[in-house]
N, C-alpha and C positions, 0 to 999 in steps of 0.2 A: 503494500500500499504506500509505504514512504517513497518507494521508487517511482510508482505511478504517479504520485503527487509531485514529484520533483521535476517531471517533464514540464517545459516550458509553457506547451499549449495547455495542459491541465491545470498548472499553477496559474497562469494568467487568467484562464477562464474562470478558475475559482474566485480569483481577486475581483474579476468584473462583477460576478453574481453576487459577493460580498458588498461590494460597493452599492450595488443597485438596491440590495436589500436594506443596507443602512440608510441610504438616501430614503427609500420608501418608508421606511419607519419615521424618518426625521419629517417628511413632508405630511403624513397622514396621522395624527393623533390616535384614532381609533385603531388604525392598523398597529400602530405602536403597542396598544394594549393587548390585542390579541396575540401578536408576535412574542411579547414578553411572558404571557401566560403559556404558550405555546413550548418557549425557550425554557422556562421552568420545570414544565411537564417532561419535557425530553431529558433534561438533566436529571430530575428524580429517578426517572426510570432508567437512564443509563448507570446512576450510581447503585440502584437496586439490582441490576441484571449483572454488573461487574462483580459483585460479590458472589452471586450464584454460578457465575460462568467461570471464574478464576480456577476451582478445582478440575473442571472439565477440561480446560485448557492446559493445565499441567499435566494431564493425561494424554492428551492428544499432541503434546508438543513435538515429538519427533515427526508426526505426521505434518503438523503445520509447518515445520522447518523444510521438510523435502518439498511440499507443495510450494512453499515460498522460493525455494531455489529454482524450480522448475518455472515459476511465474515470472521470475528474474530473467532467466535465459529467454523466455518467450518475449518479454518486454524489450530486450537487447536486439532479438532479431527484428522485431516489429519496428523497432528506431531505425535500425538500417535500411528496411525496405520502406519506411515513411518518414524520412526527413522532416516532414511537415510537423511532427510531434515535438520537434525541438525549437520550434518557432513559437513566440507569443501570439496571442489572439489577435492583437493589434496590428502586427506586421502580416499576417495571414489576410486579414481584411484589407489592409492597404495594397498588398501584393494581388488579391482579386480584384479589387475596385481597378487596378492598373490594367491587368490584364483584360478586363471586360471593356474597360475604355479603349485599349489598344485595338481589340477586335471590332469594336462599333465603328472605330475610325477606319478600320480596313474596309469594312463593309460599306460603309458610306462613300468612301473613295471608289470602290468598284462598281457601286450603283451609279454614280455621278458621272464616272467615265464610259 
């Protein structure tokens, strides 16, 4: 999970979502109340579940480690095949706009000639 979260695309996407969430909470007082209640509920459930899950995780630790290693190798291969994952969202959007604009200009030139 840490390796996945460290990918530029995932990290920057999370930053964008967090900023939008924070901005929405600031702009809308009613949503701020609802979101605050939801956050407290999730925190309580997470704390309660952590105590129950810890013994199970200790038992499954060797299997989790093997799955983690397998997933890490898969992410490495995916990163090699999709270099897009190493770019932040802003750069991907900028590159896409540039590409679309270029293609539209090419089509416009072809049609006018």
